[in-house]
Backbone as a ProteinNet text record, in pm:
[ID]
protein_1_A
[PRIMARY]
MSLINSFSESTAPLDPVIVGRVTTVHGIKGWVKIHSYTEDPEKILQYKPWWLDTSEGWKKIEVNAYKVAGQNLIIQICNFDDRDIARQELCQRDIAVERLEFPKLDASEHYWYQLKGLRVVTNKESVDLGVVVGLMQTGANDVFQIKGDAHSLDLKERLLPCTKQVILSVNLKSNKIEVDWDPEF
[TERTIARY]
-2173.6	-2092.9	-2060.4	-2088.5	-2059.5	-1927.4	-1874.7	-1747.6	-1752.4	-1858.1	-1867.7	-1865.3	-1929.7	-1933.9	-1805.7	-1726.2	-1607.6	-1489.1	-1479.6	-1365.4	-1395.8	-1289.4	-1308.9	-1334.8	-1401.8	-1429.4	-1296.9	-1285.7	-1161.1	-1183.3	-1087.3	-1089.3	-999	-883.9	-787	-647.8	-550.8	-415.5	-354.7	-273.3	-199.2	-71.9	-52.7	69.5	100.6	14.7	33.7	153.2	218.8	327.5	290.6	294.4	261	373.5	338.5	437.5	415.5	305.6	277.9	150.2	116.3	-3.5	-63.5	-194.6	-266.5	-274.2	-226	-220.6	-333.3	-349.1	-448.5	-495.3	-598.7	-649.5	-566.7	-575.9	-504.6	-597.9	-637.5	-728.9	-872	-956.6	-1100.2	-1151.9	-1065.6	-1112.7	-1075.9	-1056.2	-1034	-889.8	-796.6	-655.7	-611.5	-516	-466	-313.6	-256	-111.1	-78	32.4	78	213.5	228.2	360.9	409.3	510.3	563.7	675.9	675.7	782	892.5	880.5	985	1101.9	1220.9	1341.4	1326.4	1281.5	1247.4	1094.6	1034.9	888.7	810.8	861	787.8	787.5	878.3	883.3	757.8	684.8	560.5	464.8	476.6	389	419.7	535.8	571.9	497.8	448.9	381.4	231.4	178.2	34.7	-14.9	-133.6	-226.4	-196.7	-254.6	-249.7	-372.3	-353.3	-462.8	-471.7	-592	-614.6	-676.4	-621.7	-670.2	-788.1	-908.3	-1028.9	-1091.8	-1190.6	-1261.6	-1336.1	-1357.1	-1425.7	-1328	-1199.1	-1097.7	-1023.5	-938.2	-856.9	-942.9	-922	-992.9	-890.3	-907.6	-816.1	-845.7	-738.9	-755.4	-660.8	-696.2	-613.5	-580.9	-456.9	-414.4	-456.9	-532	-577.5	-471.9	-411.9	-311.3	-225.7	-105.3	-20	67.3	119.9	218.1	306.2	425.3	519.8	523.4	508.9	513.7	612.3	734.8	839.3	868.8	854.3	876.4	749.6	639.5	511.1	474.9	410.3	351	201	141	-1.3	-68.7	-172.6	-237.5	-389.1	-446.4	-591.5	-626	-710.6	-752.9	-878.1	-883.9	-1001.3	-1129	-1230.9	-1364.2	-1373.3	-1268.5	-1272.7	-1243.8	-1346.1	-1326.7	-1386.1	-1410.6	-1467.2	-1379	-1342	-1252.4	-1307.6	-1434.4	-1492.5	-1499.1	-1533.9	-1539.8	-1399	-1304.7	-1166.2	-1114.5	-1143.1	-1099.6	-1158.9	-1286.1	-1356.4	-1312.7	-1294.2	-1274	-1129.9	-1041.5	-904.1	-799.4	-820.1	-714.8	-690	-562.8	-515.1	-534.5	-507.7	-517.4	-388.9	-349.7	-228.8	-253	-146	-145.2	-52.4	-97.9	-15.6	-9.4	90.7	99.8	130.4	109.6	140.7	291	340.1	483	547.7	476.3	533.6	562.1	513.4	540.7	682.5	748.6	883.7	985.2	1082.5	1188.2	1273.4	1329.3	1420.3	1546.8	1603.1	1726	1840.6	1962.3	2080	2073.5	2148.3	2147.5	2189.5	2272	2319.7	2226.7	2119.1	2026	1896.2	1829.4	1703.6	1610.9	1483.1	1383.9	1364.5	1326.7	1306.3	1201.6	1094.4	989.3	1043	1147.8	1205.6	1284.8	1331.5	1417.6	1340.4	1221.4	1140.4	1107	1126.1	1096.1	1215.4	1327.2	1444.9	1513.2	1571.1	1646.5	1784.6	1836.6	1969.4	2060.9	2172	2263.4	2405.4	2482.7	2622	2706.2	2811.7	2895.1	2992	3032.1	3136.5	3082.5	2980.9	2929.9	2784.4	2734.8	2595.9	2495.3	2517.3	2424.3	2304.4	2186.3	2061.3	2022.6	2019.9	1986.8	1838.6	1763.4	1621.3	1580.5	1472	1409.1	1403.2	1422.8	1408.6	1260.4	1229.5	1090.2	1067.3	1176.1	1161.9	1294.3	1286.4	1403.9	1383.9	1492.6	1484.5	1589.7	1556.4	1653.2	1702.1	1834	1888.5	1965.7	1984.7	2064.9	2201.3	2274.8	2407.6	2397.3	2312.5	2289.1	2155.8	2104.7	1982.6	2015.4	1913.2	1931.4	1823.7	1867.1	1774.1	1725.4	1595.8	1539.3	1521.8	1594.5	1592.5	1522.2	1429.3	1355.4	1382.1	1432.4	1454.7	1323.2	1328.7	1209.8	1249.9	1159.9	1184.3	1299.4	1334.3	1440.9	1575.4	1578.1	1701.4	1771.9	1889	1971.5	1893.3	1816.9	1738.5	1621.8	1548.1	1431.1	1460.8	1587.8	1626.8	1588.9	1571.1	1557.3	1691.5	1741.8	1870.9	1855.2	1942.9	1950.2	2086.3	2086.9	2211.5	2222.7	2337.5	2355	2363	2300.8	2306.2	2429.3	2543.7	2667.4	2734.7	2824.1	2895.8	2979.9	3023.9	3103.9	3019.8	2891.6	2804.5	2724.3	2659.5	2575.8	2665.2	2692.8	2785.3	2714.6	2595.1	2521	2372.7	2293.3	2148.7	2109.1	2042.9	1999.6	1848.3	1778.4	1632.3	1578.3	1650.9	1603.2	1605.4	1708.8	1716.2	1659.4	1609.9	1551.6	1649.9	1776.8	1879.9	1962.8	2001.1	2098.5	2215.5	2334.6	2454.7	2521.9	2557.4	2613.6	2742.7	2826.7	2945.1	2908.1	2860.5	2806.4	2826.7	2864.2	2880.6	2742.5	2701.8	2568.2	2545.3	2651.1	2636.7	2584.6	2591.4	2541.3	2391.5
1966.7	1850.8	1779.6	1651.3	1577.7	1504.5	1464.2	1393.4	1268.1	1193	1067.3	1092.1	1196.2	1223.9	1288.6	1347.2	1420.7	1331.5	1216.8	1128.2	1021.7	975.4	868.5	737.9	646.3	516	445.8	383.4	317.3	219	132.5	41.8	103.8	47.9	104.9	76.2	160.1	135.7	12.6	-58.4	-170.4	-114.8	-134.6	-93.6	55	145.7	289	347.5	444.9	520.8	668.3	740.2	882.3	958.3	1035.9	1111.4	1262.6	1304.5	1446.6	1472.5	1600.9	1641.7	1764.2	1764.8	1883.5	1975.3	2098.7	2187.4	2290	2367.2	2474.7	2504.6	2584.4	2623.8	2739.6	2755.4	2864.1	2921.4	3044	3105.6	3062.6	3089.9	3063.9	2948.9	2887.9	2785	2642.7	2620.8	2485.5	2439.1	2524.7	2487.3	2473.5	2383	2359.7	2354.1	2387.8	2377	2238	2186	2053.4	2065.3	1997.4	1982.3	1843.4	1840.6	1714.5	1664.5	1535.1	1474.2	1417.4	1433.8	1385.7	1483.4	1432.4	1514.8	1640.7	1625.1	1737.2	1744.1	1853	1857.6	1819	1852.6	1818.8	1668.7	1593.1	1448	1376.2	1436.5	1374.8	1353.7	1439.2	1430.5	1308.6	1246.7	1129.2	1003.3	1005.7	888.3	896.6	788.1	783.8	641.6	626.8	731.3	779.2	894.3	946.9	896.1	874.6	834.4	936.4	982.9	1079.9	1008.5	1033	971.5	1053.6	1007.2	1079.1	1012.9	1076.6	1018.1	890.8	872.2	752.9	650.6	668.1	576.1	638.3	559.9	607.8	630.3	744.8	778	815.6	763	792.3	931.3	1009.2	1142.1	1158.5	1250.6	1280.9	1429	1458.5	1597.1	1645.1	1753.3	1811.5	1906.4	1987	2085.5	2117.5	2171.3	2212	2329	2397	2502.4	2512.3	2565	2584.7	2733.3	2765.6	2905.8	2913.6	2951.6	2954.1	2813.3	2789.4	2656.8	2571.9	2628.9	2558.6	2491.2	2378.3	2310.1	2332.7	2389.8	2421.4	2337.4	2264.8	2174.2	2193.9	2148.6	2141.4	1994	1944	1804.9	1796.3	1694.6	1675.8	1673.8	1739.2	1746.9	1840.3	1918.1	2016	2152.6	2235.4	2368.3	2478.4	2444.4	2539.8	2544.8	2664	2683.3	2619.8	2644	2594.7	2442.5	2382.3	2236.1	2177.4	2239.3	2192.3	2201.9	2311	2327.6	2217.4	2194	2096.8	1953.3	1918.6	1778.6	1737.7	1835.9	1801.3	1843.2	1957.7	2015	1935.9	1939.6	1870.3	1719.3	1667.4	1522.3	1473.8	1352.6	1291.6	1238.4	1243.5	1186.6	1066.4	955.6	834.4	781.1	699.7	621.1	477.7	385.9	246.8	225.6	151.4	126.8	74.3	-5.1	-62.4	42.3	165.5	273.8	329.2	303.1	355.3	275.3	343.2	271.8	190.3	80.7	-0.5	79.2	61.5	130	31.1	83.2	1	-47.2	-152.6	-210.7	-109.9	-12.9	84.8	205.5	209.8	322.7	281.2	379.5	353.1	472.3	443.4	550.1	589.1	715	761.7	677.9	640.5	564.6	432	377.5	251.4	269	390.1	415.1	449.6	502.9	536.2	407.1	411.7	296.2	205.2	226.7	143.8	184.7	87.5	113.1	161.4	255.8	312.2	266.9	201.3	142	187	219.2	259.7	138.8	163.2	53.6	0.9	83.8	42.3	-44.8	-2.8	-78.5	-120.5	-111	-147.1	-78.6	50.1	127.8	164.8	129.7	158	303.2	384.5	526.8	555.9	461.9	482.3	446.5	507.2	474.4	598.3	579	688.6	725.2	850.6	897	999.2	1050.5	1147.7	1175.6	1243.7	1285.2	1428.8	1505.2	1645.8	1675.8	1765.5	1817.3	1950.6	1964.3	2087.5	2168.9	2116.2	2184.5	2120.1	2116	2054.9	1903.2	1843.9	1699.4	1669.5	1550.7	1509.3	1476.5	1480.3	1455.8	1358	1253.6	1160.9	1221.4	1209.9	1243.5	1110.2	1093.8	969.9	996.4	910	925.4	803.9	830.3	723.3	664.6	538.3	471.7	377.1	290.8	200.2	103.5	78.4	-15.8	51.7	182.1	254.8	305.8	363.2	417.1	514.1	601.2	700.9	744	842	889.4	1015.5	1047.9	1169.2	1163.4	1282	1294.5	1343	1278.6	1313.1	1342.7	1429.1	1457.5	1409.3	1315.9	1261.4	1295	1347.8	1378.3	1250.2	1252.6	1138.2	1153.2	1119.1	1123.7	987.3	960.3	832.4	814	924.8	916.3	872.3	902.4	870.6	742.7	734	618	511	406	302	193.9	155.1	53	63.2	20.7	12.9	-129.2	-197.6	-334.5	-340.6	-343.2	-344.6	-475.6	-584.8	-715.1	-721.9	-664.2	-666.4	-537.6	-446.8	-319.4	-236.2	-230.6	-157.8	-67.7	42.9	133.1	139.5	108.2	114.9	249.3	317.7	452.5	465.2	555	594.8	725.9	716.2	832.1	816.3	923.6	924.8	937.1	839.6	844.1	965.3	1031.3	1150.1	1271.8	1269.1	1381.5	1373
1084.4	1051.2	1182.4	1190.5	1313.3	1300.7	1414.4	1419.4	1333.4	1340.6	1267.4	1116.7	1069.4	925.7	873.8	960.4	918.1	885.2	948.4	930.4	827.2	761	664.1	737.4	668.6	726.5	754.1	871.5	905.3	1018.3	1033.8	1148.1	1252.7	1273.4	1367.4	1314	1348.7	1299.8	1366.4	1290	1346.2	1407.7	1536.3	1605.2	1582	1630.9	1606.5	1681	1617.3	1678.1	1666.2	1777.6	1777.7	1707.4	1604.2	1527.1	1533.9	1596.2	1605.3	1681.8	1688.3	1762.3	1695.1	1683.6	1637.7	1758.3	1743.3	1859.5	1862.9	1756.1	1758.1	1615.9	1604.8	1473.1	1418.2	1285.6	1218	1111.5	1128.3	1031.7	1055.5	954.4	971.7	886.2	804.5	710.4	752.6	882.9	932.1	932	897.4	901.1	1046.7	1070.8	1206.1	1207.2	1323	1340.7	1392.6	1343.2	1381.3	1450	1562	1623.4	1582.4	1496	1444.1	1533.4	1562.4	1642.2	1553.1	1422.1	1332.5	1333.4	1300	1305.2	1221	1099.3	1012.9	1013.1	1062.8	1076.6	951.3	833.2	710.4	679.5	739.8	714.4	760.7	852.8	898.7	780.7	678.3	561.2	474	492.3	413.7	459.1	582.2	636.9	609.4	555.6	526.5	550.1	597.3	639.9	781.2	813.5	949.2	1023.9	1152.4	1240.2	1353.1	1382.9	1488.9	1608.6	1727.5	1850.6	1903	1875	1915.9	2037.8	2094.9	2209.6	2169.4	2040.5	1991	1934.4	1961.5	1909.6	1792.4	1730.8	1618.5	1495.5	1430.8	1307.4	1202	1081.6	971.1	916.9	892.4	835.4	717.1	627.4	511.1	508	472.1	457.1	319.1	315.4	189.8	134.3	223.1	183.2	304.5	277.7	389.4	347.1	447.3	424.3	547.8	526.3	635.4	666.3	794.2	838.2	954	923.1	1025.9	1072.7	1202.9	1261	1261.2	1216.9	1223.9	1092.4	1105.6	992.4	1005.5	902.7	905.9	797.9	837.5	742.8	742.2	631.7	622.8	603.1	690	684.3	597.8	511.9	426.2	509.8	460.5	520.4	640.8	667	775	715.5	703.9	646.5	734.3	860.3	954.7	1079.9	1119.4	1234.7	1362.6	1393.5	1518.4	1522	1410.4	1404.9	1414	1345.9	1352.7	1496.8	1564.1	1703.7	1791.1	1775.9	1859.9	1831.7	1706.5	1670.9	1641.6	1616	1579.4	1682.4	1746.8	1831.2	1958.6	1999.7	2119.5	2110	1989.6	1967.1	1901.1	1938.9	1882.5	1742.5	1662	1527.4	1530.6	1475.9	1471.4	1328.9	1304.2	1181.9	1224.2	1132.8	1163.8	1161.9	1257.9	1274.1	1146.2	1069.2	946.8	839.6	858.4	763.9	776.2	889.4	909.7	829.3	769.3	698	795.6	745.2	825.9	852.7	971	1009.9	1019.4	1015.8	1042	1185.5	1215.6	1350.7	1457.2	1421.8	1520.3	1533.1	1456.8	1461.1	1528.8	1591.5	1659.9	1644.3	1639.1	1644.4	1790.3	1813.7	1949.9	2022.3	1955.6	2023.2	2076.5	2015.7	2061.7	2191.1	2217.6	2332.6	2460	2444	2561.6	2636.6	2768	2851.3	2877	2807.2	2830.7	2960.6	3030.7	3153.9	3117	3195	3171.6	3284.9	3246.5	3343.8	3312.2	3417.7	3396.6	3358.3	3282.4	3234.7	3339.9	3436.8	3531.1	3644	3711	3826	3808.1	3686.7	3655.6	3748.3	3771.8	3853.3	3766.7	3813.9	3742.4	3768.9	3663.9	3677.1	3658.8	3603.3	3580.8	3439.8	3395.2	3267.8	3178.6	3049.7	2953.3	2946	2981.1	2976.3	2865.8	2809	2702.4	2635.6	2525.1	2450.7	2406.7	2409.7	2371.1	2265.8	2176.4	2081.2	2134.8	2145	2200.8	2098.6	1981.6	1881	1869.8	1980.6	1978.9	1968.2	2048.8	2045.2	2113.1	2090	2156.9	2302.3	2388.6	2531.3	2578.7	2651.3	2715.3	2845.5	2871.8	3001.8	3075.3	3185.4	3261.6	3394.5	3431.4	3556.9	3644.4	3766.1	3862	3909.9	3950.6	4002.3	4114.9	4158	4270.4	4243.7	4117.8	4083.8	4060.5	4063.8	4030.7	4157	4136.3	4244.3	4332.6	4269.9	4342.7	4255.4	4300.8	4225.6	4145.3	4129.3	4058	3910.3	3854.9	3709.7	3657	3553.5	3496.3	3347.4	3299.1	3156.1	3108	3012.7	2959.5	2812.1	2771	2628.5	2545.8	2430.2	2337.7	2248.7	2304.1	2227.8	2235.4	2143.2	2142.7	2268.5	2327.1	2448.7	2568.8	2569.3	2682.6	2657.5	2543.3	2511.7	2448.8	2525.3	2478.1	2397.7	2442.1	2367.1	2398	2300.7	2314.8	2279.7	2373.4	2350	2366.4	2253.2	2257.2	2313.5	2292.4	2341.9	2493.9	2555.3	2701.5	2763.3	2679.2	2725.4	2806.4	2761.6	2835.7	2746.7	2806.7	2746.1	2842.8	2793	2875.8	2851.1	2961.1	2950.6	3031.1	2986.6	3062.4	3131	3255.5	3325.6	3475.7	3539.7	3684.6	3748.3	3830.2	3892.4	3981.1	4021.7	4107.1	4030.2	3897.4	3818.2	3802.7
[MASK]
+++++++++++++++++++++++++++++++++++++++++++++++++++++++++++++++++++++++++++++++++++++++++++++++++++++++++++++++++++++++++++++++++++++++++++++++++++++++++++++++++++++++++++++++++++++++++

C-alpha cells in the first residue's frame, strides 16, 4: 500500500490548526496512539475532517475506530491496517482541523492557538517580558511559557500562571497580553 493510495482524495485544509499528533503504533493492525492538544483528549474526535501533515502536504484522513486506554487515545485510521505501514506513513505527524470547525467563544475566552505569539507586557510600567511560545496544563491552572527576545526586557524564559490575578487582559487585535507580574521573576 503506498502513501498516495492510503489517503482519501483531498485538496488542503483552509486555515489549519494543529489539534494533535500521531505518536506511535499500537498493536499489529495499524492502530496508532494520538496525543491530543484538546482540553479533554476525546474532544479531538468531535472535529472533522482531520488533516495529516505529510511530506507531500496535507492529506485528509478518517477515523475508523477508537478506544481510550488510560491517558492515551488509540485510533485506527481508515485504509491503514498494517503496523509497519502505519508507522511509516502516520507516526510523528501533526493532525489539524480547519479553524472554522471550532465553536465560537465568548469575548473573554480564547483558544490556546490564538495566544501563541502574543507579546506579554506588565501593567504597571509596560515592561515587555517576551512572547508566548507555549502553554502547559499543570492541574492547578494552565501556565504560559514566555520567551524573551530582542524586543523584550531580557532573553529569559518565564512561566506565568494563567489566573485572573496575573492575566489582566488579552487583546488579539494588538497582539498583547497585559499581566500583573514582577519582571524580576
